[in-house]
mmCIF file of the C-alpha atoms, coordinates in Angstrom:
data_MODEL
# 
_entry.id   MODEL 
# 
loop_
_atom_site.group_PDB 
_atom_site.id 
_atom_site.type_symbol 
_atom_site.label_atom_id 
_atom_site.label_alt_id 
_atom_site.label_comp_id 
_atom_site.label_asym_id 
_atom_site.label_entity_id 
_atom_site.label_seq_id 
_atom_site.pdbx_PDB_ins_code 
_atom_site.Cartn_x 
_atom_site.Cartn_y 
_atom_site.Cartn_z 
_atom_site.occupancy 
_atom_site.B_iso_or_equiv 
_atom_site.pdbx_formal_charge 
_atom_site.auth_seq_id 
_atom_site.auth_comp_id 
_atom_site.auth_asym_id 
_atom_site.auth_atom_id 
_atom_site.pdbx_PDB_model_num 
ATOM 1  C CA . MET A 1 1  ? 122.923 163.649 -94.482  1.00 0.00 ? 1  MET A CA 1 
ATOM 2  C CA . LEU A 1 2  ? 124.012 164.433 -98.145  1.00 0.00 ? 2  LEU A CA 1 
ATOM 3  C CA . LYS A 1 3  ? 121.746 161.437 -99.161  1.00 0.00 ? 3  LYS A CA 1 
ATOM 4  C CA . LYS A 1 4  ? 118.968 162.954 -97.589  1.00 0.00 ? 4  LYS A CA 1 
ATOM 5  C CA . LEU A 1 5  ? 119.069 166.094 -99.059  1.00 0.00 ? 5  LEU A CA 1 
ATOM 6  C CA . SER A 1 6  ? 119.455 164.015 -102.669 1.00 0.00 ? 6  SER A CA 1 
ATOM 7  C CA . ALA A 1 7  ? 116.441 161.925 -101.762 1.00 0.00 ? 7  ALA A CA 1 
ATOM 8  C CA . SER A 1 8  ? 114.349 165.142 -100.928 1.00 0.00 ? 8  SER A CA 1 
ATOM 9  C CA . GLY A 1 9  ? 115.092 166.319 -104.822 1.00 0.00 ? 9  GLY A CA 1 
ATOM 10 C CA . MET A 1 10 ? 117.950 168.871 -103.794 1.00 0.00 ? 10 MET A CA 1 
ATOM 11 C CA . THR A 1 11 ? 120.820 168.860 -105.855 1.00 0.00 ? 11 THR A CA 1 
ATOM 12 C CA . VAL A 1 12 ? 124.318 168.069 -104.396 1.00 0.00 ? 12 VAL A CA 1 
ATOM 13 C CA . ILE A 1 13 ? 127.482 169.052 -105.558 1.00 0.00 ? 13 ILE A CA 1 
ATOM 14 C CA . SER A 1 14 ? 130.652 167.712 -103.988 1.00 0.00 ? 14 SER A CA 1 
ATOM 15 C CA . SER A 1 15 ? 134.255 168.097 -105.041 1.00 0.00 ? 15 SER A CA 1 
ATOM 16 C CA . MET A 1 16 ? 136.685 165.007 -104.703 1.00 0.00 ? 16 MET A CA 1 
ATOM 17 C CA . HIS A 1 17 ? 139.848 163.447 -105.811 1.00 0.00 ? 17 HIS A CA 1 
ATOM 18 C CA . ALA A 1 18 ? 139.247 159.969 -104.864 1.00 0.00 ? 18 ALA A CA 1 
ATOM 19 C CA . PRO A 1 19 ? 137.654 158.026 -107.768 1.00 0.00 ? 19 PRO A CA 1 
ATOM 20 C CA . THR A 1 20 ? 136.423 155.384 -104.975 1.00 0.00 ? 20 THR A CA 1 
ATOM 21 C CA . HIS A 1 21 ? 134.068 158.118 -103.415 1.00 0.00 ? 21 HIS A CA 1 
ATOM 22 C CA . ALA A 1 22 ? 132.877 159.227 -106.734 1.00 0.00 ? 22 ALA A CA 1 
ATOM 23 C CA . TYR A 1 23 ? 132.163 155.769 -107.999 1.00 0.00 ? 23 TYR A CA 1 
ATOM 24 C CA . ARG A 1 24 ? 130.145 154.949 -104.669 1.00 0.00 ? 24 ARG A CA 1 
ATOM 25 C CA . TYR A 1 25 ? 128.338 157.784 -103.720 1.00 0.00 ? 25 TYR A CA 1 
ATOM 26 C CA . ALA A 1 26 ? 127.753 159.835 -107.321 1.00 0.00 ? 26 ALA A CA 1 
ATOM 27 C CA . ASP A 1 27 ? 124.819 159.942 -109.408 1.00 0.00 ? 27 ASP A CA 1 
ATOM 28 C CA . LYS A 1 28 ? 127.095 161.428 -111.915 1.00 0.00 ? 28 LYS A CA 1 
ATOM 29 C CA . VAL A 1 29 ? 130.036 162.281 -112.525 1.00 0.00 ? 29 VAL A CA 1 
ATOM 30 C CA . VAL A 1 30 ? 132.204 165.524 -114.181 1.00 0.00 ? 30 VAL A CA 1 
ATOM 31 C CA . ALA A 1 31 ? 135.612 164.367 -114.748 1.00 0.00 ? 31 ALA A CA 1 
ATOM 32 C CA . LEU A 1 32 ? 138.157 166.984 -115.182 1.00 0.00 ? 32 LEU A CA 1 
ATOM 33 C CA . LYS A 1 33 ? 141.690 166.713 -117.092 1.00 0.00 ? 33 LYS A CA 1 
ATOM 34 C CA . GLN A 1 34 ? 144.061 169.742 -117.041 1.00 0.00 ? 34 GLN A CA 1 
ATOM 35 C CA . GLY A 1 35 ? 140.807 171.933 -116.264 1.00 0.00 ? 35 GLY A CA 1 
ATOM 36 C CA . ARG A 1 36 ? 138.790 171.114 -118.717 1.00 0.00 ? 36 ARG A CA 1 
ATOM 37 C CA . VAL A 1 37 ? 135.381 168.847 -118.478 1.00 0.00 ? 37 VAL A CA 1 
ATOM 38 C CA . CYS A 1 38 ? 136.256 165.317 -120.413 1.00 0.00 ? 38 CYS A CA 1 
ATOM 39 C CA . ALA A 1 39 ? 133.247 163.745 -119.303 1.00 0.00 ? 39 ALA A CA 1 
ATOM 40 C CA . CYS A 1 40 ? 129.876 164.165 -117.374 1.00 0.00 ? 40 CYS A CA 1 
ATOM 41 C CA . VAL A 1 41 ? 128.316 160.749 -117.045 1.00 0.00 ? 41 VAL A CA 1 
ATOM 42 C CA . ARG A 1 42 ? 127.294 158.009 -114.540 1.00 0.00 ? 42 ARG A CA 1 
ATOM 43 C CA . PRO A 1 43 ? 130.455 156.856 -112.492 1.00 0.00 ? 43 PRO A CA 1 
ATOM 44 C CA . GLU A 1 44 ? 130.530 153.300 -114.336 1.00 0.00 ? 44 GLU A CA 1 
ATOM 45 C CA . GLU A 1 45 ? 130.837 154.991 -117.409 1.00 0.00 ? 45 GLU A CA 1 
ATOM 46 C CA . VAL A 1 46 ? 133.600 157.327 -116.862 1.00 0.00 ? 46 VAL A CA 1 
ATOM 47 C CA . ILE A 1 47 ? 135.658 155.334 -113.948 1.00 0.00 ? 47 ILE A CA 1 
ATOM 48 C CA . THR A 1 48 ? 137.745 153.045 -116.022 1.00 0.00 ? 48 THR A CA 1 
ATOM 49 C CA . GLU A 1 49 ? 141.333 151.884 -116.155 1.00 0.00 ? 49 GLU A CA 1 
ATOM 50 C CA . GLU A 1 50 ? 142.153 153.766 -118.905 1.00 0.00 ? 50 GLU A CA 1 
ATOM 51 C CA . ASN A 1 51 ? 140.436 156.921 -117.933 1.00 0.00 ? 51 ASN A CA 1 
ATOM 52 C CA . ILE A 1 52 ? 142.019 156.976 -114.512 1.00 0.00 ? 52 ILE A CA 1 
ATOM 53 C CA . GLU A 1 53 ? 145.474 156.404 -116.314 1.00 0.00 ? 53 GLU A CA 1 
ATOM 54 C CA . GLN A 1 54 ? 144.801 159.310 -118.739 1.00 0.00 ? 54 GLN A CA 1 
ATOM 55 C CA . ILE A 1 55 ? 143.278 161.582 -116.010 1.00 0.00 ? 55 ILE A CA 1 
ATOM 56 C CA . TYR A 1 56 ? 145.436 160.860 -112.985 1.00 0.00 ? 56 TYR A CA 1 
ATOM 57 C CA . GLY A 1 57 ? 148.507 159.525 -114.873 1.00 0.00 ? 57 GLY A CA 1 
ATOM 58 C CA . VAL A 1 58 ? 148.808 156.212 -112.636 1.00 0.00 ? 58 VAL A CA 1 
ATOM 59 C CA . ARG A 1 59 ? 147.790 152.846 -113.695 1.00 0.00 ? 59 ARG A CA 1 
ATOM 60 C CA . ALA A 1 60 ? 144.381 151.510 -111.576 1.00 0.00 ? 60 ALA A CA 1 
ATOM 61 C CA . ARG A 1 61 ? 142.383 148.422 -111.047 1.00 0.00 ? 61 ARG A CA 1 
ATOM 62 C CA . VAL A 1 62 ? 138.751 149.045 -111.362 1.00 0.00 ? 62 VAL A CA 1 
ATOM 63 C CA . LEU A 1 63 ? 136.963 146.669 -109.076 1.00 0.00 ? 63 LEU A CA 1 
ATOM 64 C CA . PRO A 1 64 ? 132.866 146.939 -110.266 1.00 0.00 ? 64 PRO A CA 1 
ATOM 65 C CA . GLU A 1 65 ? 131.913 144.697 -107.883 1.00 0.00 ? 65 GLU A CA 1 
ATOM 66 C CA . TYR A 1 66 ? 133.044 146.672 -104.818 1.00 0.00 ? 66 TYR A CA 1 
ATOM 67 C CA . ARG A 1 67 ? 132.611 149.960 -106.550 1.00 0.00 ? 67 ARG A CA 1 
ATOM 68 C CA . ALA A 1 68 ? 136.179 150.427 -106.068 1.00 0.00 ? 68 ALA A CA 1 
ATOM 69 C CA . VAL A 1 69 ? 139.511 151.774 -107.534 1.00 0.00 ? 69 VAL A CA 1 
ATOM 70 C CA . VAL A 1 70 ? 142.803 150.523 -106.421 1.00 0.00 ? 70 VAL A CA 1 
ATOM 71 C CA . LEU A 1 71 ? 145.752 152.933 -107.598 1.00 0.00 ? 71 LEU A CA 1 
ATOM 72 C CA . ASP A 1 72 ? 149.014 151.695 -108.572 1.00 0.00 ? 72 ASP A CA 1 
ATOM 73 C CA . VAL A 1 73 ? 151.506 153.607 -107.303 1.00 0.00 ? 73 VAL A CA 1 
ATOM 74 C CA . THR A 1 74 ? 154.549 151.456 -107.390 1.00 0.00 ? 74 THR A CA 1 
ATOM 75 C CA . ARG A 1 75 ? 156.036 152.845 -110.471 1.00 0.00 ? 75 ARG A CA 1 
# 
């Protein structure tokens, strides 16, 4: 449904905390850190291992071939 709205030219805004969802479905990501905008770009530009660690405070593996992010919550 959201893809249809977007394809019709309507702007769709969604709030999510899962970087994989943003990576897979968003055309543009607004990343926040402590309530402030730190990026407003295409997902592949902001969803990096370094940015995930800075924003979420956990290490991550970004898997571009799957458009996925795997968080390391073992530490």
